[in-house]
C-alpha positions as CSV (number, residue, x, y, z in Angstrom):
1,M,-5.8,14.1,-8.7
2,H,-3.9,17.3,-8.9
3,S,-0.2,17.9,-8.6
4,N,0.7,20.1,-5.7
5,E,3.5,22.5,-6.7
6,S,4.2,23.6,-3.1
7,I,5.4,20.1,-2.0
8,T,9.1,19.6,-1.5
9,V,10.6,16.6,-3.3
10,V,12.1,14.0,-1.0
11,T,15.0,11.8,-2.1
12,M,14.8,8.1,-1.1
13,E,16.0,4.6,-2.0
14,R,13.6,2.4,-3.8
15,Q,13.2,-1.4,-3.7
16,S,12.8,-3.3,-7.0
17,V,9.4,-5.0,-7.4
18,S,8.0,-7.6,-9.7
19,S,5.2,-5.9,-11.6
20,Q,4.0,-5.2,-15.1
21,N,3.6,-1.5,-14.4
22,L,5.9,-0.7,-11.4
23,S,9.7,-1.0,-11.4
24,S,10.6,0.1,-7.9
25,V,9.0,1.5,-4.8
26,G,10.3,3.6,-1.9
27,Y,8.7,5.0,1.2
28,D,9.7,7.6,3.8
29,E,7.8,7.0,7.0
30,E,8.8,10.3,8.5
31,T,7.3,12.3,5.7
32,S,4.7,9.8,4.5
33,V,6.0,10.1,1.0
34,L,5.7,7.1,-1.4
35,E,8.0,7.1,-4.5
36,I,7.2,4.8,-7.4
37,A,9.3,4.3,-10.5
38,F,7.2,2.9,-13.4
39,N,8.4,0.6,-16.1
40,S,7.8,3.5,-18.5
41,G,10.8,5.3,-16.8
42,F,8.7,8.0,-15.1
43,V,9.1,8.5,-11.3
44,Y,6.4,9.9,-9.1
45,Q,6.1,10.8,-5.5
46,Y,2.8,10.6,-3.7
47,Y,2.2,12.6,-0.5
48,G,0.4,11.8,2.7
49,I,0.4,8.0,2.1
50,P,-0.3,6.1,5.3
51,V,2.3,3.3,6.1
52,F,-0.5,0.7,5.8
53,L,-0.9,1.5,2.1
54,Y,2.8,1.2,1.5
55,T,2.8,-2.1,3.3
56,G,-0.2,-3.3,1.4
57,L,1.4,-2.3,-1.9
58,M,4.6,-4.2,-1.1
59,F,2.7,-7.4,-0.2
60,A,0.0,-7.2,-2.9
61,A,-0.2,-10.0,-5.4
62,S,-0.7,-7.4,-8.2
63,K,1.1,-4.2,-7.3
64,G,-0.2,-2.4,-10.3
65,E,-3.9,-3.2,-9.4
66,Y,-3.3,-2.3,-5.7
67,F,-1.6,1.0,-6.7
68,D,-4.4,1.9,-9.1
69,R,-7.2,1.0,-6.7
70,N,-5.8,2.4,-3.4
71,I,-3.3,5.2,-4.3
72,R,-3.9,6.5,-7.8
73,K,-7.6,6.7,-7.2
74,G,-7.2,7.8,-3.6
75,H,-6.9,11.5,-4.5
76,Y,-3.4,11.9,-3.0
77,S,-1.2,14.8,-4.0
78,Y,1.6,13.8,-6.2
79,R,4.5,15.1,-8.3
80,Q,6.5,13.7,-11.2
81,V,10.1,13.8,-10.2
82,W,11.7,12.2,-13.3
């Protein structure tokens, strides 16, 4: 995956999640931006994420595995925002 420097950062509220890797998750359906705060303290935004992937992430038994398999390895543009 590559960071896309031309993408505008979207500010959103995140919901806390129970996960060994993820701390909180937010999604803006209008812009298809997924924002994830990791337990490491870093926050990333992922662009062009379909709503079904966000929904799947929120209902996944293992959010870290779901993220890794469907979003991180999905070749979506992303940017570290914190």
